[in-house]
N, C-alpha and C positions, 0 to 999 in steps of 0.2 A: 652494535646490532642486537646482541643478546639482551642487553639491559632494556633497550627499546621494546623488544618483543615481550619481555617479562612485564614491563609496565602496562603495555597494551592489553595483554592477557588478563592482568589483574583488574584493570579498569572495566573491561568489557565482560569478562566471564565471572570474576569473583564478586565485583560490586553489583553489576547489572544495571539496567536502565532506571529502576526505581530508586537507586541510590546515587548513581553517577549523574544523571540529569538534574535532580534537585540540588546536588552539591555544586554543579556547574552554575545553576541558576542562582544559588546563594552567592557565589563569587561575583556573578554579573550584577546582581542587585547591590552588593557592597560597592562595586566599581561605579555604579550609577548613583552613588551617594544615598542609598536607602539606609535607614536605621537598621542596626543589626537585628533587633527584635522583629521588625517588620519583614526583613529579608529572610530571616530564619523561619518565621511562621509561613511565609509564602512557599519556601522551599520544602518544608515539611508537608504542607498541604498538597504540594505537587507530587511528592513521594507517595502520599496516601492515595491520590487520584490514579497514579500509574499502577500502584499495587491493586487497588480496587478494580480498575478497568482490566488489568491483566487477569485477575481472578474471574471476572465476569465473562471476558472473552474466552478464557479457557473452559468455563462452565458451558458456554454456548457452543463452542467448537466441539466439546466432548459429546454433549447430548445430541446436537444436530449431526455432528460428524459420524457418531456411531450409527445413527439411524440411516444416514446416507450410505455409509459403508455396508450396512446390512442390505440396503437396496442393491448395491453393486454385487454383493455376494449372491443374492437371490436370482440375479440374471443368469447365473450358470456359465457365463462366458469367461474365458481365460485368455489373457493377452500376455506376451512375453516380457513386457517391461513392468517392473514393480514401481508403484507410485509412492515416493518417499515424502511428498509434501514439502512445504517450505522449511519446516524445522530440520528435515534431513539435509536439504541443500545448504542451510546455514552451518550445520555441524561439519560437513565435509569441506565447506569453503574455508572455515577458520583453520582447518588442518593443512591447507596449502602452505608450502615452505615460505613463500613470499608474502603471506597474508598481512603480517604486521606492518609492512611498508605502506599499505593502503591508508592507514591511520594518518600519518603525517601528510600524505598526498592530498587527502580529503580536506584537511585543515588548511594546508598551504594554498590550494586552489581557491578556497573560500576567502582567505585573507587577501590574496592578490586581486580577486574580483571586487572585493569591498573597497580596497585601496583605489582601484581604477574606476570605481563607481559603476560597475557593470552588474551589480546585484544589490538588493536590499536585504537579502536573507543571510542571517547568521545561523548556520545549521549546527545544532547541538545534538542531533540524533545520531550519535556515534555507533549505536548498536547496528544500524543498517549499513554500516561500512561493509558488512558481509556481502551485500548486493553488488557493490563495486568489485569486491574480490571475485565473486562468482563470474561476473562479466569478463574480468581479466583472465581467469582460468580458461573459460570457453574460447576466448579469442586467441589466447596463446597456444592452446591445443590445435586449433584449426589453422592458424597461420604458421605454427611452428616457431614462434618468436615471442618470448616473454615481454620484451619491450613493447611490442604491439598490443599486448594485453593491457599494459599500463596506459598506453595511449588511448585505448578504448575506454578504460575506466575514467580517465581525465575528461574525455568528451561527455561521458555519462554524468559526471559531477557537475559540469557546466550546465547541461540541459536541466538537471534536477534543480539547481539554484534558480535558473530562469523560470522554471515551472513554479517554484516557490514564490517568486515575485508576482507572477500573473494570477495565482490562485489565492494569495494572501487575503485580499478583501473578501473573497467568497468563503474562505475558511472562517473568517470573522463573522460573516452573516449567518453561516450555518451553525456555528457553535456559540456565538455571543462572546467569544474571547478576543479581546483586542490585541493586535500586534503579533499574532502567531500565524504560521503557515505550515504546509506539509510538503517539504521538498523530497518526497519519497519517489523511488523509481516507478512504483506502480501507477502514479498519476500520469505518466507519459503515454499510457495506452490511449489517453484522450486525444492524442494527435491524430491517429488513424480513425478514431470514432467521430472526430469533428465534422468531416464532410457528410457523414451519415446523419449526424445530429441536425445539421443545417437543413437537410432534406426533410427530416421528420418534423421540424418546426413548421413546415409549410402544410402539414396535414392537421386539420382542426383538432382531431382527437388527441394528438401528441403535443399540441401546443397549449393545452389548457393547464391551469395550475393543478398539480397532482402530487404535492408533497404531503407529509403526514398531517399537517394542519388542514390542508384543503380536503383531504379524505374525510377527516372528522366532520367537517361541515356538510359534506355531500352524503355520507352514508351513516352518520350518527355513531352509535355505539360500536358498529363494526369497524370504525376507523380508529378506535381507541387502541393504544399500544398493546395493552394486555389482551384484548379480544383478538386483534390481528395475530399476535403471537400464539395464542391458544389455537386458533383455527389452523394456522400453518403447521404448528407442531402436531396437532391431531391427525391432519391429512398425511403428513410425512410419516408419522408412526404407523398408520394403516398401510401405506405403501411399502414400509420397511418390514411388514409382517409382524408387528408388535402385538397385534390383537387389541381388543377394546381397552383392557386395563393398562397395557403398556403405552398405548396411544394417548390415553387420558393423562398418564404421568408425563409424557413428553409434551403434551399441550400445556400443562401447568409449568413445566420447566421453561418452555419457550415464552410463556406469558410472564414468568418471573424475570427472565433476562430482558425482555422488551420493556418491562416496567422500570427496571433498575438502571438500564443504560443511561437514560436522560438524567437520573439522579446523580450518578457517579460523574457524568459529564460536567455537571455544575461545579464540581470540585476543581476541575481544570480552570474554570473561569475565576473562581475565588483565589486560586493560587497565582495565576498568571497576570491578572488585571493589574495588581499593584506594581509588579515588575515591568509590565508594558508601559504603564504611566511614567515610571521612573526613567525608563529608557527614552521615551518620547521627550520628557522634560530635559534630559541630559543632551539629547540631540538638538533640541531647540536652542540651547545655550552655547553648544560647541560647534554645530554644523549647519546652521541656518535652516532649521526645520527639516533636516534630512530624515526620511522615514526608514525604519528598520523593522524587519520581521524576524521573530525567533522561530527557527525551523524545528519542528517536533515530529515524532512518529505519528502514523495515521490514526492510532486509537483515540486521539482527541476528537475525531469525527465519529467515533463509534456510538455516540449518543443519538445519532440520527437513525431512526428506525427504518427509513427508506432503504438504507444500506443493507440491513439484515433481511428485510422482506424481499428485496431484489435478488440477493444472493441465494436465499433458500428456494425461492420459486424456480431459479434456473438450475438447480441441482439435477432434476430429471432430464433436462435438456442436455447437460454435459454427459450424462450416462448414455443416453440414446445416441448422441453424436459419436461417442467412443466406439459404439458397436457398428454403426452403419457407415462411418467414414472409411473409404478405401485407403489402405496404407497405414492407418493408425495402429500403433502397437501398445498404447498405454490405456489401461482401465483405471478410471478415477477411483481413488481410495483415500489415502492420507491427505491428498490435496483437493478433495472434492468440494470443499467450501471455497468457492472461487473469489477470493479477495483481489485477485490480480486484475479484474476488470472493474469491480464495483466502486472502489474509491475514486478512480479517475472518472467514472461515469457519474458519480454523485456530484463531483465538482463541475464537470462539464455541463450537466443538465440542470444545475441549481436545485437538485433534489427532486426532479420530475421522475416519479416512479415508473410511469409507462415507458418513457424513453430509456431509463436505466435497464429495465427488463429486456427491452428490445436489443440494447447493446450487448447484454449478457448472452442472448441467443445467437446473434450474428458473429460474435467474437469467439464463441466456443471452438469452432474448427481451428482457428488460428493458434489457440493455446495447445490443443492436442497435437497439431502438426509440429509445433515448436518443441513439444515434449518428445515427439518421435525423432525429430532431427538431432536433438542434442543428447539423446539417451546414451549413445556410445561414449560420448565425452564425459558425461556425468558419471558413468560407470568407471571409466578410466580414472577419474579423480578419486572416487571412493576407494578403488583398489590400490592406487599409488600411495595414498595417504594412510591407508589402513583405518580410515574413519568409519567405514561400513563394510560389511561382508556381503558380497554379491556372489551367489552361487554360479557355477559354470553353466553357461547356456541361458542365463538370466541377464536382464539389464535393469539398471536403476534409472528412474526419471522422475518427472514432476508434472502431473496432468494439467495443472493450471500454471504452467511455466511463465514467469513474469517477463514482460517485454520481449516476446518472441520476435516481433518485427524489428525492433531496435538491435537486439543481439545477433540475429541472423544476418542483417545487412552489414553490421560492423564486422562480424567475424569473416564473412565471405568477401566483403569489400576490401578489408585490410589484407586479404590474401591475394588481391589483384583482380578479382572478378569485376569486370567493367560494368556489367548490368547492375550488380549490387551497389557499386559506387554511385551510379546514376540514380538508382532508387533511393539511396540514402540522402543524396542531395535533394531529391524530391521530398523525402521525409522531413529534412531540415527546413525546406521551404514551406512545407505545410505547418510545421511548428511555428515558423515566423508569422504566418497568416493567423494562426490561432492566437499567438501571443499578442499581436496587434489588436485583434478582435476583442480579446479579454480585457486588455488595458483600456480600450475605448468603452467597453461595458462597465468597467470599474469606475471610470470617470463619470459616466452617465449616472450610475447609482449614487456616487458621492454627491453629485450636484442635486440629485433628487432627495438627498438626506436619508438614504436607505443603507 
């Protein structure tokens, strides 16, 4: 056990995604009969892409996050729960005594599903194992049973892999990278957004093409990535009280990020296309044309500027909701950049910006109430592990708590709550409907040559 824990900690914490994932891709490339020089170059380029995207996301999160936090501070409101954001949740999750066991569980479930041909996704995104750990902790606290926590994590892994299957072709269309997908927990928010999205499609305004390319055609220069970024950054700066000079600086920073995101995104394509082709060729010779997706973290989608426009526009909505919603105890701060809805919304809507923003607005209460419900359990985890210091009378939470619907229903359902069990069955049924609809859509797009 100690040896396994040491290996897992070294791989995930010491190496990091920018080293570990390319190393894993190098091994996969060699197993797929790629030349060492080609596999090494692809792996190194992937490392560069991850590092570059990580720097750019950090730059964007810092500049926009600081402005958003300034907006939150200027409201003058004080709520009892401190918003630690996802980095805080990841840190305390890895401190859980049973955390290292989630690594072999994630790999084991993936292997079994591949062998049984129940998934096409090979998930190499091991950093986000923390998300499964976090679910296991919350469920084990609420049910009082650690085994139930691992049962819940196993269910989550299965749904993530199936989501990777259904969204793989869409990830390829949005990124231009063949053979990859995003089996990340945050895409599962699309399950409860799906019925809303179907209704929005019946409204002419929401059913028009409205991705970045369509906007460029309709509004000219104002649809350019840099111009959109500058406008959004400038307005956010004014709202944050930065004054003219500070707002202009933020405008340039946002324009810089929005311009560079697509450039860095192309490195993923350069790195992964040769590996994807090698895997496809290998599968054609060994498994009768069996299709396989390589599951990666969501930043491979970060080159889509619809994602950033939608998430920044919904920042004021989250702040306002936190103040007016009765019973909410969390003021958005560290987690105010709401990635928890936007990645799933991007894939669900095929990049339709209007529908993405709408989903960000209607889902905001769900995240805040999820943060409120789980605050006491998050605080308990922080205190028990010593990973964070929470002052007496304060609570630690996460304003954009990922998967509040999924985690709440599993936590309470596995505790024996009949209503939650029935609602989770309904959730699973809705996932099945969405899965069938997406697979039909993928087939239609494939036949159309798109």
